[in-house]
C-alpha positions as CSV (number, residue, x, y, z in Angstrom):
1,M,48.9,129.4,43.5
2,T,51.1,131.5,45.4
3,S,52.9,129.6,48.5
4,Y,54.5,131.8,51.3
5,S,57.3,130.6,53.6
6,K,56.8,129.7,57.3
7,E,58.6,133.1,58.0
8,I,55.8,135.2,56.0
9,I,53.3,133.1,57.7
10,R,55.0,134.2,60.6
11,D,55.1,137.6,60.2
12,L,51.7,137.8,58.7
13,A,50.2,136.1,62.3
14,S,52.3,138.5,64.4
15,G,51.2,141.7,62.2
16,Q,54.6,142.4,61.3
17,L,53.8,142.8,57.3
18,P,53.0,146.1,55.7
19,W,49.2,146.6,55.0
20,P,49.5,145.8,51.4
21,Q,51.3,142.7,51.3
22,T,49.0,141.6,54.2
23,R,46.1,142.3,52.0
24,R,47.3,140.4,49.1
25,I,47.8,137.2,51.2
26,M,44.8,137.5,52.8
27,S,42.7,138.1,49.5
28,A,44.8,135.4,47.6
29,Y,43.6,131.5,47.3
30,K,45.2,130.3,50.3
31,D,48.1,127.9,49.5
32,D,47.6,124.1,50.4
33,D,49.5,123.9,53.7
34,R,48.8,127.2,55.1
35,F,47.1,125.9,58.1
36,F,49.7,123.5,58.7
37,K,52.3,126.6,58.7
38,M,50.3,128.4,60.7
39,V,50.1,125.5,63.1
40,A,53.9,125.5,63.2
41,V,54.0,129.3,63.8
42,H,51.9,128.9,66.8
43,Q,53.8,125.8,68.2
44,D,57.1,127.7,67.7
45,R,55.9,130.5,70.2
46,V,55.0,128.2,73.0
47,A,56.9,126.9,75.8
48,W,55.0,123.3,75.8
49,K,55.7,120.6,73.9
50,D,51.9,119.4,73.2
51,P,50.9,119.4,69.8
52,I,48.5,122.3,68.6
53,L,45.6,120.4,66.4
54,L,43.5,123.8,66.1
55,P,44.1,127.4,67.1
56,V,41.0,128.8,68.9
57,S,42.0,132.1,69.1
58,D,45.2,134.3,68.9
59,H,47.0,132.7,72.2
60,L,44.2,129.9,72.9
61,F,44.2,126.5,71.1
62,I,43.4,122.9,71.5
63,C,46.2,120.2,71.8
64,Q,46.7,117.0,72.5
65,S,48.1,116.2,75.9
66,G,48.6,112.8,76.1
67,D,45.8,110.9,75.6
68,E,43.4,114.2,75.8
69,R,42.4,116.8,73.7
70,V,42.6,119.9,75.6
71,T,42.1,123.7,75.4
72,R,45.4,125.5,76.5
73,C,46.5,129.1,76.5
74,E,49.6,130.2,75.2
75,C,51.3,130.3,78.6
76,G,50.4,126.7,79.1
77,H,47.3,126.8,81.5
78,S,44.9,124.1,80.6
79,F,41.0,124.9,80.6
80,G,40.3,121.1,80.3
81,D,38.5,118.8,77.7
82,Y,38.3,120.8,74.7
83,R,34.6,119.5,74.1
84,K,33.6,121.6,77.4
85,N,33.3,125.0,77.8
86,W,36.9,126.7,78.6
87,K,35.2,129.7,79.7
88,L,33.9,128.1,82.6
89,K,37.6,127.6,83.6
90,A,38.5,131.0,83.5
91,A,38.6,134.0,85.6
92,I,35.6,135.8,84.7
93,H,35.4,139.8,85.5
94,V,31.7,141.0,84.8
95,R,31.2,144.8,84.3
96,N,27.4,145.3,85.3
97,T,27.2,148.6,86.9
98,E,27.7,152.2,85.5
99,E,31.1,152.7,87.1
100,T,32.6,149.5,85.5
101,L,31.0,150.0,82.2
102,R,32.3,153.4,82.1
103,E,36.3,152.2,82.2
104,I,35.5,150.8,78.8
105,Y,33.0,153.5,77.5
106,P,34.4,156.6,79.1
107,N,33.1,159.0,76.7
108,S,30.2,157.8,74.9
109,D,26.9,156.4,75.7
110,L,27.0,153.2,77.8
111,P,24.7,150.3,78.2
112,D,22.2,149.6,80.4
113,P,23.1,147.6,82.8
114,A,19.9,146.4,83.8
115,W,19.7,145.1,80.2
116,M,23.5,144.1,79.4
117,E,26.8,143.2,80.9
118,I,29.9,142.6,79.5
119,R,32.0,139.6,80.7
120,E,35.6,139.4,80.3
121,F,37.4,135.7,80.1
122,I,41.0,136.1,81.3
123,C,43.3,133.2,81.8
124,P,44.0,132.7,85.1
125,E,47.6,132.1,85.2
126,C,49.2,134.7,82.9
127,G,45.7,137.2,82.7
128,T,45.6,136.9,78.9
129,L,41.9,138.4,77.8
130,H,40.8,135.5,75.6
131,E,37.4,136.8,74.9
132,V,34.7,139.2,75.7
133,E,30.9,138.6,75.5
134,A,28.0,141.0,75.8
135,A,24.9,139.5,77.2
136,A,21.6,139.9,79.0
137,P,22.3,139.8,83.0
138,G,21.7,136.0,83.7
139,Y,21.9,134.8,80.4
140,P,24.1,131.6,80.2
141,I,27.8,131.5,79.2
142,V,28.3,131.2,75.6
143,H,29.8,127.9,74.4
144,D,30.9,129.5,71.0
145,F,31.8,126.4,69.1
146,E,32.7,122.3,69.4
147,P,34.8,121.7,66.3
148,D,34.7,118.3,64.7
149,L,38.8,117.8,64.6
150,E,38.3,114.5,63.1
151,G,36.0,115.7,60.3
152,F,38.4,118.9,59.8
153,Y,41.3,117.3,59.4
154,R,40.1,114.2,57.3
155,D,37.3,116.2,54.8
156,W,39.2,119.6,54.8
157,L,42.9,119.0,55.3
158,G,42.7,115.9,53.6
159,K,45.0,114.2,56.5
160,P,43.9,111.9,59.3
161,L,44.2,113.5,62.6
162,Q,46.6,111.2,64.6
163,P,45.3,110.0,67.8
């Protein structure tokens, strides 16, 4: 099995590798320590010291903050307990009029605002757009997932998660 250096994984994560190399890495079997290298790459990018336990997206992480596990933006903003829906503590921009939908659908058919709205979930501290969801007006904000961190570390990574 091929093993890649932390520097190659860093370049992969930041989109700096040429596409043929990216495709080769993505298509090959993953090296056993790939997850830990990726976490180390993310940890190097952030200014805060709380250990990252799981990347949620490119700029959003579950980390150990003292005795708590929280969802944290790359800028350091904490959205609170990782088991709760972080989106409820985000700044939310709702596109639910023809005018606001036209901003992102300028030259094409746009959804009927009576049937669908676009919700943008933004870090209230740095303004990073973390997620977008399309839903019927009035539909509850989706809680995407609540990971079993202990099970993931124990059963998939073969290492117990340190408390």
